[in-house]
N, C-alpha and C positions, 0 to 999 in steps of 0.2 A: 215351705220356705224356712231356711235356717235362721235361728235367732241371732241377733247382734250380741257379740260378747261385750263384757263390761268395759274393756279398754276402748273399743270402738265407740261406745256410748259416751264415755268421758271425753275422748278426743273430739267427738262431734260437738259436745256442749262447749268446750273451750274454743274451738274454731268459730262456732256460731256467734260468740261474743265479739269477734273481730271481723265479722262479715261486712262486706261493702254493699250489701243489698239495699239497705235503707240510707246509704250515704248520698249526699249531693254530688253532682259532677265535680264541683270544686274539691270536695273531700277525696274523691277518687283520684283526681289529678295530683293532689298532694301526696297521696299514698304511693302513686307511681314514681314520685321523685325520691322516695326513701331507698337508700342503698341497703340491701339485705346483707351482702358479704358473707363471710364465714367466721364462725366462732364455735366453741364446743357445743353450745345449746342448739344453734342452728343446724350444725352438722349431725347432732343427735336426731333431730326431727327430719331433716331433708337429705341427709347424707352429704359427704364431701366429695372432692375430686378423687376418682379411683387412682390407686397407686400405678406408677409407671405409665402414665398417660401425659403426653405433651399437650399443652394448651396455649393458644395465642389468639389475640383479637384482631379483627379486620372489619371491613365493610363489604357490602354487596349491593348490587342494584336493587332499588325498590320501585314502587309504582310512580314515585315523584321525587327522586333523589336517592341517596344512599341510606342503607339501614345497617345497624351493627350486626355482626356475626361473630361467633366464637368457634374455633376449630380445635378438634381433639384427635390425636393420633397415638396409637400404641408406641411407646418409646422404643421397644425392641423390634418394631416391624421394619422390614426392608422391602423394597420393590413397590409395585403399584397395588393399592388396596381399593375395595369398593367404596363408594361414596354414599353416605346416609345423611339426608337433610332432615333435621329435627325441628318441628314446629311446636312450641310450648303451649300448654293450656293456661287457664286462668280467666275463662269467660270473656275472652277478647278484650279484657280491661285490666287484667293483672298478669303476673308472671314476668320473668326476666331471664336473662342469660345466667345470672348468678344462681337463681333458684333451681335451674335445670342442669347445673354442673354435674350432679351425681348421675342423673339418668344419661346424659350425653356421654360422659367419660366412661361409664360402665358399658354402654353399648360399644364404644370404641374398643375397649379392652376385650370384652367377651365375644363380640361379633367380628373382631379383627378388621375394623373398618376405619376410614376417616369419617368423622361425624362433624357436621357443621350445623350449629344451632343458630336460628334466625330470630332476631328481635324485630318483629313487624310492628307497624303502627297500631297503637291501642286506642280503644274507645274510652271516653267520649270524644277525644280530639279527632280521631279517625273512625268514621262510621263505615259500615258495609258499603262498598266492597273493598275498601282500602287494604285491610289485612290480607284478604285473599289475593289481591293483585300484587301486594308487596311480596308475598310468599312465592307466587309464580315467577315474578321478575327475579327474585333472589335465586330460585332454583335454576332458571335458565343461565344466569350469570355464573353461579357456582359450577354448573356442569361445564361451561366453557373454560373455566379457570381451574378445573380439577387437576391438571398436570402440575400446577404450582405446589400442590400439597401431596404429590405422589398418589393421587386418586384417579380412578378410572371413570371418566364422564360417560362411558357407555354401560356402566354397571351401577345403577342408581336405585336407591330406595328412599321413600319418604315415610317418616314416623311422626305421630302426634298423639297427644292425649287430650281428651275433653274438647275444648274449643280448638286445640291444636289438631285433634283427630278430625274435627270438621274441616279444618283448613287443609290437612293432608289429603282427605278424600276429594275436596274441591280442586286441589292442585292437580290430581290425577285426571280429573275431568277436563280441566283447562288444557293440560298437556296433550290429551287425546284430541280435543276439539280444535286446538290451534296448531296441530302438528308440531308440538314442542318436543322437549327432550324425552327420550324413551325412559320409562320408569319400570323397573323390573318387579318391584314389590312395594306394598303399602302396609304399614303396621298401624292399626287404628286402636287406640287404648280408650275404652269407654267413650266413644265419639258421640258428639251431637251431630245427627244427620238430618233432622227434621225440625226446622224452626217453627213449624206450625203447631208443634207440641201435641201431636195426636196419639202418641204411643200410650198404651194402657198403663205402663209402669210409671208414667208421670203422676197419675193419681194413686196408684198402689203404693208408691214410695214418696208420697207428697211431703212427708215429714221425716225423711231419712236424715241421718247425720251427714255432715260434711257438705252435702248439696241437697236442698229442698226444692220442691216444685217452684216455690216463690222465688228462690235464688235463681233457678234456671231461667225463669221468665224475665226476671229483672236484668240478668246479664244479656239475654237475647235482645231485650228492648233497648238497652244502652248501645248495643252494637248495631242493631238494625231497627230503628224506631218506627219505620214505615211498614205496617203490616203487609203492604203489597209486595215488599221485597222478600218476605219469609218463604214464599213458595218458589223463588228463583233457584235453579239447580246449583248456582254458585254460592247460595246461602244454605240450601237444603239439598245436599247431594242425593238423598233418598228419592227426591222428587224429579230427578233427571229422567227424561223420557226414554233414555237408552243407556244401559250400563255395559254394553258389549265393548270388548277391546280394552277394558281396564286391567290394571295389574293384579296379579295374585295378591291375596290379602290374608293377613291375620287380624281378627277382630276379637278383642278381649273386653268383656263386660263384667260388671259387678252386680251381684244379686240385689243388693239394697241400694239401688240407684234409680232416680227418676229417668235417667237417660238409657237405662238398660235396653228397652225395646227399640231405641234408635239403632243400637248396634245389632240386635237380633234381626230386625227387619232389613237392615242394610245387607247383612249376610245373605238373607233370602233373596234380595233383589240382585245381588251380584251372582249368586249361584244360578238364578233363573236366566241370567244373561250368559251363562257359560264360563264365568270367572271362577277360578279355583279359590276356595276360601277355607281357612281353618278358623273355627269359632270356639272360644272358651269362655264359659261362665264361671266366675270365681265366687263360690258359694260363701255366704256370710259376710261378704265384703261390701263396703260402701263406695260411692264414687270417690275417686282421687286417692285410693289406697296406695297406689304405686309411688305417689309423691312423698310418702312417708316410709321409706324402706326399712327402717329399724323399728317401726311401731306395729306394722300389720303383717301377720303371719304369712299371707299369700304373696307378699311383694317379691321374695326371692324366686318363687316359682314363676311368677308372671314375667320378671325380667329374664329369667332363664329361658322361658319359652320364646320370648321375643327375639333374643339373641340367637337362639338355635334356628329359628325360622329365617332370620336375616342371613345366617351363614349358609343355610340350605339353598336359599333362592338367589343369593348373590355369588354362588359358585364355589363355596367351600365344600369339602368332602361331606356328603350326606351322612355318613356313619358318625363322623365327629359331631355334626350338628344334632343328630338324633340323641346322642349320648348325653347332651347338655340339657335335655328336657326332663324336668322332674316328673313324678308320677302323674298319670293322665287325667286331666280334667277336661280335655278338649272333646268336641263333638262335631 
């Protein structure tokens, strides 16, 4: 196992001081009300909106009312583009449209797609399965309305990181089970796929920077406090009895991550069901590294790989897509 570099250790210590793990529900709710916005310091950490990308806000259907969404489209694009639905991470209790501007706009620019980022209901106000049902309802609505944004509702991908990776995987199961919108591709970035927390990396990386085992369990229990729910396929997609018929997947995992084995095992489950999977382990990286694009050395490679796979599987020229992938870490 590669050693953590000093920068990663320092960032982990800093973020550990502002962790919501030990906060009350009231403190978490107060944190959710704070507007992050953009300024030089925030953009240094999280990145800003990519150049030449148009951005506008709207709403989409949720499980019980409308949810906010944000649309991103390359300013120089013409014609109909693929649709990418982005589901943000944050332990089902944090994360916002603002904090995912960089990831969403970069995907729009580099994958040449219309990206719609979804602000689903957060715990503790909204417990499982609200977030999953919000995301599925939003997906169905966005696909129906794709022509409004010059997007192709028949050429759709879902992308998510961490808790958003969990939701992206769950949405593909829901779409298959409910005969919902066809999904061509799923991009799962260090996803949580097993809320029973049985992966070996949970103990191996119990004290990792950015996300510890204790953090992961605290987020899970705030989202799904009833242990009986943890094994439901729409909470733990790894535990679905059948993974056949799911979309082609890119799964990106970080070496120093309690959730690493969630991604590795999900890749194995999909492959066993005949699903095409590209799996990449980012050596030396902690959970959440792609959320800090200017601080972690592997972030440019990871976003490049994701956008290349999106271009490839959403109909772009395969040779163009392949040229965008930096040197090979995939397996």
